[in-house]
C-alpha positions as CSV (number, residue, x, y, z in Angstrom):
1,M,90.5,47.4,228.8
2,T,86.6,49.0,228.0
3,E,86.0,47.5,224.7
4,S,83.2,50.1,224.0
5,Q,80.8,52.5,225.3
6,V,77.6,54.3,224.3
7,V,77.0,58.1,225.4
8,E,74.7,60.1,224.7
9,I,75.6,63.6,223.8
10,G,73.1,66.3,222.6
11,N,70.6,64.3,220.2
12,R,73.8,62.3,219.7
13,R,74.6,58.7,219.9
14,L,78.4,57.7,219.8
15,K,80.2,54.5,220.7
16,L,83.2,55.3,222.3
17,S,86.4,52.6,222.0
18,N,89.2,51.5,224.2
19,L,88.4,54.1,227.6
20,D,91.5,52.3,229.3
21,K,93.6,52.6,226.8
22,V,97.1,54.2,228.3
23,L,97.7,57.0,225.8
24,Y,100.2,59.2,227.7
25,P,102.6,56.3,229.4
26,A,104.5,58.5,231.5
27,T,101.7,59.6,233.7
28,G,98.9,57.0,232.9
29,F,96.7,59.3,231.5
30,T,93.9,57.6,229.6
31,K,92.3,57.5,226.1
32,G,89.2,58.3,228.6
33,Q,90.8,61.3,230.2
34,V,91.8,62.6,227.2
35,I,87.7,62.0,226.2
36,D,86.7,64.0,229.4
37,Y,89.4,66.6,229.3
38,Y,87.9,67.9,225.8
39,V,83.9,67.5,227.3
40,R,85.1,69.6,229.9
41,I,86.9,72.1,228.5
42,A,84.8,72.6,225.3
43,P,82.3,75.9,225.8
44,A,86.2,77.7,225.7
45,L,88.0,75.7,223.3
46,L,84.7,75.4,220.0
47,P,84.2,78.7,219.4
48,H,88.1,78.9,218.5
49,L,87.4,76.1,216.2
50,A,84.0,77.0,215.0
51,G,83.9,77.4,210.9
52,R,87.7,76.8,211.1
53,P,89.2,73.0,208.3
54,L,90.7,71.1,211.1
55,T,93.6,69.2,210.9
56,M,93.8,66.2,213.7
57,K,97.2,64.3,214.9
58,R,96.2,61.3,215.5
59,Y,97.7,58.9,218.1
60,P,96.4,55.2,218.1
61,E,98.6,53.8,220.0
62,G,99.6,56.7,222.4
63,V,102.4,59.3,222.1
64,D,105.3,57.0,222.7
65,A,104.0,55.3,219.0
66,E,103.2,56.7,215.3
67,F,100.8,59.4,214.6
68,F,99.5,60.8,211.1
69,F,98.5,63.5,210.1
70,E,94.8,63.3,208.6
71,K,93.5,66.3,207.1
72,N,90.5,64.4,204.4
73,A,87.5,63.3,207.1
74,P,87.3,59.8,207.2
75,M,84.7,58.1,205.0
76,H,83.1,56.1,208.0
77,R,82.4,59.6,210.0
78,P,78.8,59.9,211.2
79,D,76.9,61.2,208.7
80,W,75.9,65.0,211.5
81,V,79.4,65.4,211.2
82,K,80.1,68.8,209.0
83,T,83.0,69.2,206.7
84,A,84.0,71.6,204.1
85,P,85.6,70.9,201.3
86,I,88.9,73.1,200.6
87,W,90.9,73.1,197.5
88,S,94.0,71.5,197.6
89,H,97.0,72.2,195.0
90,G,99.0,69.9,196.0
91,N,96.7,67.2,195.2
92,Q,94.8,68.9,192.8
93,R,91.2,68.0,194.7
94,N,89.0,68.5,197.3
95,V,89.9,68.4,200.5
96,N,87.1,67.5,203.2
97,F,88.1,69.0,206.2
98,I,86.0,68.3,209.5
99,L,84.3,71.5,211.0
100,A,84.2,70.9,214.8
101,E,81.7,73.3,215.6
102,D,80.1,71.1,218.5
103,L,80.1,68.7,221.5
104,P,79.3,65.3,219.5
105,T,81.8,65.9,216.8
106,L,84.7,67.1,219.6
107,V,84.1,63.7,221.5
108,W,83.8,62.1,218.0
109,V,87.6,63.2,216.9
110,A,88.8,63.2,220.6
111,N,87.8,59.2,220.4
112,L,89.5,58.8,217.4
113,A,92.5,59.2,219.5
114,S,93.5,63.2,217.7
115,L,95.1,64.2,221.1
116,E,96.4,67.6,218.5
117,L,93.9,70.1,217.2
118,H,94.9,71.8,213.9
119,P,92.9,74.1,212.9
120,S,93.7,76.8,210.0
121,L,93.9,80.7,210.6
122,A,91.2,81.5,208.1
123,L,87.1,80.1,207.9
124,A,86.5,77.8,205.7
125,K,84.1,80.2,204.0
126,D,86.4,82.9,203.4
127,I,90.1,80.2,203.1
128,Q,92.0,83.0,202.3
129,C,91.6,85.2,204.5
130,P,93.1,84.6,208.0
131,T,91.4,86.2,210.8
132,M,94.7,86.8,212.7
133,I,98.7,86.5,212.5
134,V,100.6,83.8,214.5
135,F,104.1,84.4,215.4
136,D,105.3,80.9,217.1
137,L,108.4,81.6,219.2
138,D,110.7,78.3,219.0
139,P,113.5,78.2,221.4
140,G,116.7,76.2,220.0
141,P,118.2,73.9,223.1
142,P,120.0,75.3,225.4
143,A,117.0,78.1,225.0
144,N,113.6,77.5,226.3
145,I,110.5,79.5,226.5
146,V,112.3,81.8,229.1
147,Q,113.7,82.9,225.7
148,C,110.4,82.8,224.5
149,A,108.8,85.4,226.9
150,Q,111.8,88.3,226.3
151,V,110.9,87.8,222.3
152,G,107.5,88.1,222.9
153,L,107.5,91.3,224.6
154,W,109.3,92.7,221.7
155,I,107.3,91.6,219.6
156,R,104.3,93.1,221.6
157,E,105.7,96.2,222.2
158,I,106.5,96.5,218.6
159,L,103.2,95.7,217.6
160,D,101.9,98.1,220.3
161,H,103.4,101.1,218.3
162,F,101.1,99.8,215.8
163,G,98.5,100.2,217.8
164,L,97.6,96.4,218.0
165,Q,97.0,94.3,220.6
166,T,98.4,91.6,220.7
167,F,98.1,88.0,222.6
168,A,100.4,85.0,223.8
169,K,99.6,81.7,224.6
170,T,101.8,78.1,225.1
171,S,102.2,76.0,222.8
172,G,101.9,73.4,224.7
173,S,105.8,71.8,223.8
174,K,108.9,73.7,223.6
175,G,107.8,77.6,222.9
176,L,105.4,80.4,223.2
177,Q,102.9,81.9,220.4
178,I,102.1,85.7,219.8
179,Y,98.4,86.1,218.2
180,V,97.0,89.4,216.3
181,P,93.5,89.4,215.7
182,L,92.7,91.0,212.8
183,N,88.8,90.1,212.2
184,T,89.0,92.1,209.1
185,K,89.5,92.1,204.8
186,T,92.9,90.3,204.2
187,S,94.8,88.1,202.5
188,Y,97.5,86.0,203.2
189,E,99.8,87.4,200.8
190,E,99.6,90.9,203.2
191,T,99.8,89.5,207.0
192,K,102.7,86.7,206.1
193,P,105.2,89.3,204.1
194,F,104.4,91.5,207.4
195,A,104.6,88.8,210.1
196,H,108.0,87.9,207.5
197,A,109.3,91.8,207.3
198,L,108.5,92.0,211.6
199,A,111.0,88.6,212.1
200,R,113.9,90.1,210.2
201,V,113.1,92.9,211.8
202,M,113.6,90.9,215.1
203,E,116.6,89.4,214.2
204,Q,118.4,92.6,213.0
205,E,118.0,94.2,216.3
206,H,118.6,91.4,218.3
207,P,121.1,88.9,216.9
208,D,122.1,87.1,219.7
209,L,118.8,85.7,221.1
210,I,117.0,85.9,217.5
211,V,116.8,84.4,214.2
212,S,114.2,84.6,211.2
213,D,115.9,81.6,209.1
214,M,114.3,78.3,209.2
215,K,117.6,76.8,209.0
216,K,118.2,74.2,212.1
217,A,121.3,74.3,212.1
218,R,121.1,78.3,213.1
219,R,119.0,77.9,216.2
220,T,121.1,76.9,218.5
221,N,120.5,79.0,221.7
222,K,118.5,81.1,220.0
223,V,114.9,81.6,219.2
224,F,113.0,81.2,215.7
225,V,110.4,83.0,215.5
226,D,108.3,81.1,212.9
227,W,106.5,83.8,210.4
228,S,106.2,80.5,207.9
229,Q,102.8,79.8,209.6
230,N,100.9,82.7,208.1
231,D,99.9,80.8,204.9
232,E,96.9,79.3,203.5
233,H,98.6,75.7,203.4
234,K,100.0,75.8,207.2
235,T,98.0,74.9,210.7
236,T,99.4,76.0,214.3
237,I,97.8,74.2,217.2
238,A,95.1,75.0,218.7
239,V,94.5,77.0,221.9
240,Y,93.0,74.0,224.6
241,S,94.5,71.7,222.4
242,L,96.3,68.8,224.3
243,R,99.6,67.9,222.9
244,A,101.3,65.0,222.3
245,R,104.8,65.3,224.8
246,E,105.5,63.3,227.6
247,R,102.7,64.7,229.7
248,P,99.3,65.9,228.9
249,T,100.5,69.8,228.4
250,V,98.2,71.8,226.4
251,S,98.5,75.4,224.6
252,T,97.2,77.6,227.0
253,P,96.5,81.0,226.7
254,V,98.8,83.2,229.5
255,S,98.3,87.2,230.4
256,W,101.5,89.5,229.5
257,E,101.5,89.8,233.3
258,E,102.4,85.8,233.0
259,V,105.1,86.3,230.5
260,K,106.7,89.1,232.4
261,G,106.9,86.9,235.9
262,A,108.0,83.7,234.6
263,L,110.9,86.0,232.7
264,K,111.4,88.2,235.7
265,K,112.1,84.7,237.4
266,K,113.9,82.5,234.3
267,D,111.5,79.8,235.4
268,A,110.6,78.1,232.4
269,K,108.3,75.7,234.6
270,L,106.0,79.1,235.6
271,L,104.4,78.8,232.0
272,V,104.4,74.8,231.4
273,F,100.4,74.1,232.0
274,E,98.7,70.2,231.9
275,A,95.1,69.1,231.5
276,P,93.5,69.6,235.4
277,E,95.6,72.7,235.8
278,V,94.1,74.2,231.9
279,L,90.4,73.5,233.1
280,E,91.4,75.4,236.8
281,R,92.4,78.1,235.1
282,V,89.4,78.7,232.5
283,E,87.3,78.5,236.0
284,R,88.5,80.9,237.4
285,M,89.8,83.4,234.7
286,A,87.5,82.6,231.8
287,D,88.9,82.5,228.6
288,L,91.8,84.7,228.3
289,F,91.9,84.1,224.4
290,E,87.9,85.1,223.9
291,P,89.6,88.1,221.9
292,V,91.1,86.8,219.2
293,L,88.0,85.8,218.1
294,K,86.1,89.6,218.2
295,L,88.9,92.3,218.2
296,T,89.1,94.1,215.0
297,Q,92.4,94.8,213.7
298,K,94.0,96.2,210.5
299,L,97.5,95.8,210.0
300,P,99.0,98.5,208.8
301,D,100.1,99.6,205.0
302,L,103.6,98.7,204.2
303,A,103.3,100.7,201.1
304,K,103.2,104.0,202.7
305,L,105.1,103.4,206.1
306,S,109.2,104.5,205.1
307,A,110.5,103.7,209.1
308,V,108.6,102.1,212.5
309,G,109.4,105.6,213.9
310,P,112.2,107.2,215.5
311,E,110.9,106.4,219.5
312,A,109.8,102.7,218.5
313,P,111.9,99.8,219.5
314,A,112.8,99.0,216.2
315,K,114.0,101.9,213.9
316,V,113.8,99.4,210.6
317,D,112.1,100.2,207.5
318,L,109.4,97.3,207.3
319,A,108.3,98.2,204.0
320,A,111.4,97.3,202.5
321,Q,111.7,94.1,204.6
322,A,108.7,93.1,203.5
323,E,109.3,93.5,199.9
324,K,112.8,91.2,200.3
325,A,111.0,89.4,202.8
326,E,108.7,87.8,200.6
327,P,107.3,89.3,196.8
328,K,104.2,89.5,196.3
329,R,102.5,86.4,194.4
330,P,99.3,86.1,192.2
331,K,96.0,85.5,193.2
332,R,95.0,82.1,192.8
333,T,91.6,81.5,191.8
334,P,89.6,79.1,194.0
335,K,88.7,75.6,191.8
336,P,85.2,75.3,192.0
337,V,83.6,72.4,194.2
338,R,84.6,68.8,192.8
339,T,82.7,65.7,193.9
340,G,84.0,62.1,194.2
341,S,84.4,59.7,197.1
342,A,88.6,60.2,198.8
343,A,90.5,57.2,198.8
344,K,90.4,54.9,201.4
345,K,92.6,54.8,204.0
346,K,94.0,51.9,206.0
347,A,92.3,51.1,209.2
348,R,94.0,51.9,211.9
349,K,92.6,50.3,215.6
350,I,92.1,53.2,218.3
């Protein structure tokens, strides 16, 4: 096994370790190949990470072994790795999240065996203002991503009625994720109740296929429309991130035509992509998720809506659903930045 290798990326020198270590045993996909994938996908990926607090999901011994989430930047990081102090109400202190805004930082993160990248829905500079809404469609076996495709198309139809454009990507695991770019001033106190209300609408319209309740016992052969991701303390897998599955699958943007095609053919494999395929897709199709960064949209004012509308697919009072789903929470005042060293973590060999 290669002990280490020093590389120069831009004007940064990085020491990469254990490049021959196999992190995906079923396919022989190595740590060196993980780093190579992130280097090559970086032009498409980095804009989606820029400015966002990043949670790393690290697999030092590969996908079949123990993993851990790391929010606080390791103390041994290079001084050029940018961080953002974000107040943690649970820990009652600031957590210094990494900002992966350039290629050297992304490579450094990948060298930590951080296979999965989980950014915030908000930018660090305005952490209580999400720039998007996400609906995470999670199938309960024997349902799979084909059923998620149907649910995703229904969600798209409803949101299209409000004049909201939507974008789909695979989770890289079992399901599908629907994104609604906003890029306007809002808050989780608005986006989360909206997402919850829409999930309840969907459940009422299609009770045989959709569930909005988090209880796993209710999900058998149904699709859970996970609205709860729309929260300041939650993260969602980044577009173009690897997943720690048996094979090196990737959370991949897909066109609505591809979603329709998978549903029509009832073929889940049409919505599963591994690292080499994703690189080829981006070269051929560019970044299908680029509009999520730039498109400005406003949520409809639920307080002024009496109903979705008689011609809409869901004839349900969304405003009333939002009131039931998510009572208004008092606005939190951000705590001042505190200084001080974080507790040292136990060293792990990667």
